[in-house]
C-alpha positions in Angstrom: 8.0 -5.0 -7.4 4.7 -5.1 -5.6 6.5 -5.0 -2.3 8.4 -1.9 -3.4 5.1 -0.1 -4.3 3.6 -1.3 -1.0 6.5 0.2 0.9 6.2 3.5 -0.9 2.4 3.5 -0.1 3.1 2.8 3.5 5.7 5.5 3.8 3.3 8.0 2.1 0.5 6.9 4.4 2.7 7.3 7.5 3.9 10.7 6.5 0.3 11.8 5.9 -1.0 10.4 9.1 1.9 11.8 11.1 0.9 15.2 9.9 -2.6 14.5 11.3 -1.1 13.1 14.5 -2.1 9.5 13.7 1.4 8.2 12.9 1.7 6.1 16.1 -1.3 4.0 15.0 0.7 2.6 12.1 4.1 2.3 13.7 3.6 -1.5 14.1 3.2 -1.8 10.3 6.6 -0.1 9.8 8.1 -2.7 12.1 6.4 -5.4 10.1 7.8 -3.9 6.9 11.3 -4.1 8.4 10.6 -7.8 9.3 9.5 -8.5 5.7 12.8 -7.1 4.5 14.7 -9.3 6.9 12.7 -12.4 5.8 13.3 -11.6 2.1 17.1 -11.2 2.7 17.2 -14.5 4.6 15.4 -16.3 1.7 17.8 -14.7 -0.8 20.8 -16.0 1.3 19.2 -19.4 1.5 18.7 -19.6 -2.3 22.3 -18.5 -3.0 23.5 -21.2 -0.5 21.4 -23.9 -2.2 22.8 -22.9 -5.6 26.4 -22.9 -4.3 25.9 -26.3 -2.7 24.5 -27.8 -6.0 27.5 -26.5 -7.9 30.0 -27.6 -5.3 28.6 -31.1 -4.9 28.7 -31.9 -8.6 31.9 -33.9 -9.3 31.9 -32.8 -12.9 32.3 -29.2 -11.9 35.2 -29.8 -9.5 37.9 -27.2 -9.9 35.6 -24.7 -11.5 35.2 -21.3 -9.7 31.7 -19.8 -9.2 30.3 -16.7 -7.8 26.5 -16.7 -7.4 24.6 -13.5 -7.1 20.9 -12.6 -7.4 19.5 -9.6 -9.2 15.9 -9.8 -8.1 14.6 -13.2 -9.3 17.5 -13.7 -11.7 20.6 -15.7 -10.8 23.8 -14.3 -12.1 26.5 -17.0 -12.4 30.0 -15.7 -12.7 33.4 -17.4 -12.6 35.5 -19.7 -14.8 35.2 -23.2 -16.2 37.5 -25.2 -18.3 35.2 -25.9 -21.3 31.8 -25.3 -22.8 30.4 -28.6 -21.6 31.2 -27.7 -18.0 29.7 -24.3 -18.6 26.4 -25.8 -19.7 26.4 -28.3 -16.9 26.9 -25.5 -14.3 24.0 -23.4 -15.8 21.8 -26.5 -15.8 22.6 -27.3 -12.2 21.9 -23.7 -11.0 18.6 -23.6 -13.0 17.5 -26.9 -11.4 17.6 -25.6 -7.9 14.0 -25.0 -6.6 13.2 -21.3 -6.4 15.4 -20.3 -9.4 13.5 -18.6 -12.2 16.2 -17.6 -14.6 20.0 -18.0 -14.8 22.2 -15.6 -16.7 25.6 -16.7 -17.9 28.5 -14.6 -16.9 31.0 -17.5 -16.9 34.3 -17.5 -18.7 35.9 -20.5 -20.4 39.5 -20.6 -19.5 41.2 -24.0 -20.3 44.6 -22.7 -19.2 43.4 -22.5 -15.6 43.0 -26.3 -15.6 46.3 -27.2 -17.3 44.6 -28.1 -20.7 46.9 -25.7 -22.6 49.5 -27.8 -24.6 52.1 -25.0 -24.6 
């Protein structure tokens, strides 16, 4: 949030200074801002990868299907699991990854996908 306000401030400052002919003095800051976006995107990708690895390497979650997404600092965990116990384990594994603040459950319980249906 702070970064977004800082970006807006920088853009406003650049527009103002460009009108005064001073825009080139801050062009390096715009490049630095682009670099900041790239670093944040890289960190986001790394966090998603660490969460996916934690879920994938847990034998109790084998066969479950997960899609990990980030909405700011919040992890959205989607997919399907065979039962409630597996659902809670997946949420706990995702929450235990360093850098994760909050995990929101968007998982579905579908025992039929795992052959648990007696019909």
